[in-house]
C-alpha positions in Angstrom: 6.1 -1.0 -23.3 7.4 -1.4 -19.8 4.6 -2.4 -17.5 4.3 -1.8 -13.7 1.5 -3.1 -11.5 0.7 -0.6 -8.7 -1.2 -1.9 -5.7 -3.4 0.3 -3.4 -3.0 0.5 0.3 -5.2 1.0 3.3 -7.8 3.7 2.7 -8.7 2.6 -0.8 -11.3 0.1 0.5 -14.9 0.6 -0.6 -18.1 -1.2 0.4 -19.0 -3.9 -2.1 -15.6 -3.7 -3.8 -15.2 -6.6 -6.2 -18.8 -7.8 -6.0 -19.2 -7.7 -9.8 -15.9 -9.5 -10.3 -16.9 -12.1 -7.7 -20.2 -12.7 -9.5 -18.7 -12.9 -13.0 -15.3 -14.5 -12.7 -14.8 -17.9 -10.9 -11.1 -17.2 -10.5 -11.9 -14.1 -8.5 -14.6 -15.8 -6.5 -12.1 -18.5 -5.5 -9.8 -15.8 -3.9 -12.6 -14.2 -1.9 -13.9 -17.6 -0.8 -10.3 -18.5 0.3 -10.0 -15.2 2.2 -13.3 -15.9 3.9 -12.0 -19.2 5.1 -8.8 -17.6 6.5 -10.8 -14.8 8.1 -14.4 -16.0 8.6 -17.0 -13.4 7.8 -14.7 -11.3 5.6 -16.9 -11.5 2.6 -19.9 -10.1 4.5 -17.6 -7.3 5.8 -16.6 -6.5 2.2 -20.0 -6.7 0.6 -22.2 -5.3 3.5 -19.8 -3.3 5.7 -22.1 -3.3 8.7 -21.1 -0.9 11.4 -18.3 0.4 9.1 -16.4 -2.9 9.8 -14.4 -2.6 6.6 -12.5 0.4 7.9 -11.2 -1.6 10.8 -7.5 -2.4 10.2 -7.8 -6.1 10.9 -10.5 -6.4 8.2 -9.2 -3.8 5.7 -5.9 -5.4 5.2 -6.9 -8.9 4.2 -9.8 -7.5 2.2 -7.7 -5.3 0.1 -5.1 -8.0 -0.5 -7.9 -10.4 -1.5 -9.1 -7.9 -4.1 -5.6 -7.3 -5.4 -4.9 -11.0 -5.8 -8.2 -11.6 -7.6 -7.6 -8.8 -10.1 -4.0 -9.9 -10.6 -5.2 -13.4 -11.5 -7.6 -11.9 -14.0 -4.8 -9.8 -15.6 -2.7 -12.9 -15.8 -5.5 -14.8 -17.6 -5.3 -12.1 -20.2 -1.6 -12.6 -20.5 -0.8 -9.2 -18.9 2.2 -9.4 -16.6 4.4 -6.7 -15.0 8.1 -6.1 -15.3 7.9 -4.4 -11.9 5.4 -4.3 -9.0 5.0 -1.7 -6.4 2.5 -1.3 -3.6 1.6 1.5 -1.1 2.1 0.3 2.4 -0.2 -2.8 2.7 -0.1 -2.9 -1.1 3.5 -4.1 -0.8 2.1 -7.5 0.2 -0.1 -7.5 -2.9 3.0 -6.5 -4.9 4.9 -9.4 -3.5 2.1 -11.7 -4.6 2.2 -10.1 -8.1 5.9 -10.8 -8.3 5.5 -14.5 -7.2 7.1 -14.2 -3.7 3.8 -14.9 -1.9 1.2 -17.5 -2.9 -2.4 -16.4 -2.6 -2.8 -18.1 0.7 0.5 -16.9 2.2 -0.3 -13.3 1.1 -3.8 -13.5 2.7 -2.5 -15.0 5.9 0.3 -12.4 6.2 -2.1 -9.5 5.5 -4.5 -10.8 8.2 -1.6 -11.2 10.7 -0.3 -7.8 9.9 -3.7 -6.2 10.3 -4.1 -7.7 13.7 -0.6 -6.7 14.8 -1.1 -3.1 13.7 -4.4 -2.9 15.4 -2.9 -4.0 18.7 0.0 -1.6 18.3 -2.4 1.3 17.9 -4.7 0.4 20.8 -5.1 2.9 23.6 -3.7 5.9 21.8 -5.3 9.1 20.4 -3.7 9.2 16.9 -3.7 11.7 14.1 -2.6 11.8 10.5 -2.6 14.7 8.0 -1.6 15.2 4.4 0.6 18.3 4.0 0.6 19.8 0.6 3.1 22.2 -1.0 5.8 22.3 1.6 9.5 21.5 1.2 10.2 18.0 2.7 13.2 19.2 4.7 11.1 22.0 6.3 8.4 19.6 7.1 10.9 17.1 8.6 12.3 19.8 10.9 8.7 20.8 11.9 7.9 17.2 12.7 11.0 16.7 14.7 10.2 19.8 16.8 6.6 18.8 17.2 7.2 15.2 18.1 5.5 13.5 15.2 6.7 11.8 12.0 6.6 12.1 8.2 5.2 8.7 7.2 4.4 8.8 3.5 6.4 10.6 0.8 3.7 10.1 -1.9 4.6 12.5 -4.7 6.0 16.0 -5.2 4.2 18.4 -2.9 2.4 15.7 -0.8 3.7 14.2 2.4 1.6 12.5 5.1 2.5 13.0 8.8 1.4 10.8 11.7 1.7 10.4 15.4 -0.1 11.5 18.5 -3.1 13.7 17.6 -2.2 16.9 19.4 1.4 16.7 18.0 0.2 16.1 14.5 -2.2 19.1 14.9 0.7 21.3 16.1 2.9 20.2 13.2 0.1 21.0 10.8 -0.3 24.5 12.2 3.4 25.1 12.0 3.5 23.7 8.4 0.8 26.3 7.4 2.9 29.1 9.0 5.9 27.8 7.1 4.0 28.0 3.7 2.2 24.8 3.2 -0.7 25.2 0.7 -3.0 22.9 2.6 -3.1 20.6 5.6 -5.8 17.9 5.4 -6.6 15.8 8.4 -7.1 12.1 7.6 -9.0 9.3 9.3 -6.5 6.9 11.0 -6.8 4.0 13.4 -3.1 3.9 14.3 0.2 5.7 13.9 1.3 3.7 10.8 4.9 3.8 9.6 6.2 5.4 12.8 8.2 4.1 15.7 4.9 3.6 17.5 4.5 0.5 15.3 7.5 -1.2 16.8 5.4 -3.9 18.5 3.8 -4.7 15.1 7.3 -4.9 13.6 8.4 -7.2 16.3 5.4 -9.4 15.7 6.1 -9.5 12.0 9.8 -10.4 12.7 8.5 -13.5 14.5 5.9 -14.4 11.9 7.5 -13.7 8.5 10.6 -15.9 8.9 8.2 -18.9 9.0 6.0 -17.7 6.1 6.3 -19.1 2.6 8.3 -16.5 0.7 9.5 -17.6 -2.7 12.1 -16.1 -5.2 10.8 -13.1 -7.1 10.0 -13.7 -10.8 9.9 -9.9 -11.4 11.3 -6.9 -9.7 9.6 -5.3 -6.6 10.3 -1.8 -5.4 10.1 -1.6 -1.7 8.6 1.2 0.5 11.3 1.3 3.1 14.1 2.0 0.6 12.3 3.5 -2.5 14.2 1.0 -4.7 14.6 -2.8 -5.1 16.2 -3.1 -1.7 19.0 -5.3 -3.1 16.6 -8.2 -3.6 17.6 -10.3 -6.6 15.3 -12.1 -8.9 15.1 -15.9 -8.9 17.1 -16.1 -5.7 16.3 -17.1 -2.2 15.9 -13.7 -0.6 13.6 -14.7 2.3 15.6 -12.8 4.9 16.0 -9.6 2.9 12.3 -9.5 2.1 11.4 -10.2 5.7 13.7 -7.4 6.9 12.2 -4.9 4.4 8.6 -5.7 5.5 9.5 -5.4 9.2 11.2 -2.0 8.5 8.3 -0.9 6.3 5.7 -1.0 9.1 7.6 1.4 11.3 9.4 3.7 8.8 8.3 6.1 6.1 6.9 4.9 2.8 9.2 6.2 0.0 6.6 6.0 -2.8 7.8 9.1 -4.7 11.3 7.7 -5.0 9.9 4.4 -6.3 7.7 6.1 -8.9 10.6 8.4 -10.0 12.8 5.3 -10.5 10.2 3.7 -12.7 9.6 6.8 -14.8 13.3 7.5 -15.2 13.8 3.9 -16.4 11.3 4.4 -19.1 8.3 2.6 -17.5 5.4 3.9 -19.6 2.5 1.5 -18.8 1.1 1.7 -15.2 -1.8 -0.5 -14.2 -3.3 0.5 -10.8 -5.0 -2.4 -9.0 -7.3 -0.6 -6.7 -9.9 0.0 -5.7 -9.6 3.7 -6.4 -7.3 5.9 -8.4 -5.0 7.3 -5.7 -1.8 5.8 -7.1 -2.7 6.9 -10.6 -2.8 10.5 -9.3 0.6 10.1 -7.7 2.1 8.8 -11.0 0.7 11.8 -12.9 2.2 14.2 -10.4 5.6 12.5 -10.5 5.6 12.4 -14.3 4.7 16.1 -14.5 7.6 17.0 -12.2 10.0 15.0 -14.4 8.4 16.5 -17.6 7.5 13.0 -18.8 4.3 12.9 -20.9 4.0 9.7 -23.0 2.7 7.2 -20.4 -0.3 5.1 -20.1 -2.2 4.9 -16.7 -5.0 2.4 -16.3 -7.0 1.5 -13.2 -8.8 -1.8 -12.5 -11.8 -1.6 -10.2 -14.6 -3.4 -11.9 -15.6 -6.1 -14.4 -16.0 -3.3 -17.0 -12.4 -2.3 -16.5 -11.2 -5.9 -17.1 -13.4 -6.3 -20.2 -12.1 -3.1 -21.7 -8.4 -3.6 -21.2 
């Protein structure tokens, strides 16, 4: 079997995520405790979510990366390792941890920094985001161009997320329906992620990441900005390439469908989603169906039960 680890992005967070893992597995507890030292109070945010604090970008991002690191460590303890890792947006930082480029500490610190930078980039705006279902990508791209918003996530066949100023996203959504979109679903958003509006976050990351500890990859990573491996070689010092890809990622569309298609066409048949949630598993199923690929295994890891029953 060819195994890929898939890492969830912002929006997958859930109150209490990882509590059973924290209580049962010391290796997982160590990660949450480390995250709490890096961002004091983060454990309470995860477990209690007072005032909906877990949905705030500066909290969501390190919290999800902490969950992902802890689960990855539990999989490694069971001798389960990936040939390839792939993450959705923020999940790319978790994927880089899974591939050995980030240590646990460097991944947590980078995620916390990214969350703060993206929060600042979105301050003062009235932002919107919608998932557009069932419309040709080229039609939607033209609609976005005319409306003044942006396609930001190419998730799977028939699903593209658009983002930007709220009124412009609403106008694009209405035009998409007129053009034949099956549905347009408004999403909660705290900023115009993966658009040029995130340039200041990209600039901040371009200052931070060159000083971060980024090590050679021990397995392949597929990157959001390109939909492929970005030319990053295994076991080589690719610090600059990885930095450039992460800076590009925060202000350009996520090419998730391209990455999943690559994996499926190469014969990857074992997908392990490190959540929480099952969003990426759904995208894999839709991509596989479009390619008429049936013999694949998709597992999701959210709880201690999931770990015990691997």
